[in-house]
N, C-alpha and C positions, 0 to 999 in steps of 0.2 A: 635241614628239614624244610619241606615245602609248607606254605601257609595252610593249605587245606588239611594236611596231616597234623600240623601243630594245633589248629582249631579243633579237630576231631579228638585228639588226645586230651586237650585241655577240657573240652566239654564233657568227656567221659570221666574226668576226675583224676587223670594221671598227672604225675609230677613232670612238668615241662621246663623246670628251671635250668636244667643242663643245656637246653637249646637257646637260652637267653644270654646275651652279653651284658651283664649287669653293670659293668664298668662304664658303659655309655648311657645308662639310664638317666632320664631327666623327668622332673615333675613339671608339666605344662603350667605356665603362668606363675611359677614359684621361684623364679630367679630372685636372689636377694641383692639388695643395694642398701648401702649405709646412708643414713641421713642424720643430721644433727638438729635437734629442736631444743630451744631454751624454754623452760617452764618456770613460773614463779614458785617460790618456796612452798606456799600454801598448797599448790596443786601437786607438787611432788610428795608432800606429806600425806595428802589425801589419797594419791595413787598408791603409796606404800602401805597405808592402812588397809585399803581395799584388797591389794594384792596379798598382803599377809593374811587377811581374813579368808581369802580363797585358796591360800597355799600355793600361790604362783608368783612369778617374778614381776617386777614393774614393767619390764619390756613386754612380757606376755599379755598383761592386762591392757596395755596401750594398743598392741596389735589386735587383740580381740575386739576392743571397743571401736577402734577405727574400722575394722572389717565389718562389724555389725552396722555401723553408720553408713558406710559406703554401699552395702547391700540394700539397706533401707532406702537410701537415696535413689539407687538404681531402680528399685521396684516401684517407687513413687512416680517415675517418669512414664 
């Protein structure tokens, strides 16, 4: 399917998923890499309490807080 036809069908609300190769789909800037960080016990306990209160995992709260801080830092520049 040509791009013009794809755009036209998408814009008109038609289902264009059959024209996509989802197996090669990627989310920009979302490549994952593993890092190890050592935290003191009191910090882990605080993270766990807050994560439990919010109903999310420790890893999730760390990611969210770091992302918020990085976005704030970027907007301050």
